[in-house]
C-alpha positions in Angstrom: 146.2 71.8 139.8 147.3 75.0 138.1 145.0 76.9 140.6 146.8 75.3 143.5 150.2 76.1 142.0 149.1 79.7 141.4 147.8 80.1 145.0 151.0 78.6 146.5 153.3 80.8 144.4 151.3 84.0 145.2 151.0 83.3 148.9 154.6 82.5 149.4 155.9 85.6 147.6 157.9 83.5 145.3 155.9 84.8 142.4 156.6 88.5 143.3 160.3 87.8 143.7 160.5 85.9 140.4 158.5 88.6 138.6 160.7 91.3 140.0 163.8 89.5 138.7 162.2 88.9 135.3 161.2 92.5 135.1 164.8 93.5 135.9 166.0 91.3 133.0 163.4 93.0 130.7 164.8 96.4 131.6 168.4 95.2 131.1 167.7 93.8 127.6 165.8 97.0 126.7 168.8 99.0 127.6 171.0 96.4 125.8 169.0 97.1 122.6 170.5 100.6 122.5 173.9 99.7 124.0 174.8 96.7 121.9 175.2 98.6 118.5 177.4 101.2 120.2 179.5 98.5 121.9 180.0 96.6 118.6 180.9 99.9 116.8 183.5 100.8 119.4 185.0 97.2 119.2 185.2 97.4 115.4 186.8 100.8 115.6 189.5 99.6 118.0 190.1 96.5 116.0 190.5 98.6 112.9 193.1 100.7 114.7 195.0 97.6 115.6 194.8 95.9 112.2 194.4 98.6 109.5 193.1 97.6 106.1 191.4 94.4 107.2 188.0 95.6 108.3 187.7 98.9 106.4 184.0 98.5 105.3 182.6 97.4 108.7 183.7 100.6 110.6 181.4 102.8 108.5 178.9 103.4 111.3 176.3 102.0 113.6 174.3 99.0 112.4 170.8 98.4 113.6 171.3 94.7 112.9 173.5 94.5 116.0 170.4 95.5 118.1 168.1 92.8 116.8 169.2 89.9 119.1 168.7 92.1 122.2 165.4 93.4 120.9 164.2 89.8 120.4 165.2 88.9 123.9 163.5 92.0 125.3 160.2 91.2 123.5 160.2 87.6 124.5 160.9 88.3 128.2 158.3 91.1 128.2 155.6 88.8 126.8 156.5 86.1 129.4 156.5 88.7 132.2 153.1 90.0 131.1 151.4 86.6 130.9 152.8 85.5 134.3 151.7 88.8 135.9 148.2 88.4 134.5 148.0 84.7 135.5 149.3 85.3 139.1 147.9 88.6 140.2 145.0 89.7 138.0 141.8 87.7 138.3 138.5 88.4 136.6 135.9 90.1 138.7 133.2 87.8 140.2 129.8 89.3 139.3 127.6 86.5 140.6 126.9 86.6 144.3 125.5 83.6 146.1 124.1 85.7 149.1 122.6 89.1 149.1 124.7 91.6 151.1 123.0 92.9 154.2 122.5 96.7 154.5 123.2 98.7 157.6 119.7 98.3 159.1 120.0 94.5 158.8 117.7 93.8 155.9 118.9 92.1 152.8 
């Protein structure tokens, strides 16, 4: 059943489109890993400018803890993309042959 599903997804190009979309999400979350701490730092800095004295300790600098959720999403999506890519498009080589291949002169 899974082989029929795999063949249908590969032959109809649905798998290629889905893998392309999933890979785009992987790239976006990878970039978000670096952008998220900067975004949160800027937000805290602006909030501190509006309400002085309330968030004095949190504006010290960039925190790597802010990147952890995006990093987890990136890793999870990358693993899912990798396994789907292997399952859909990479098959093990068949080493056993049922018939000998004929040579150019017609002898097996």
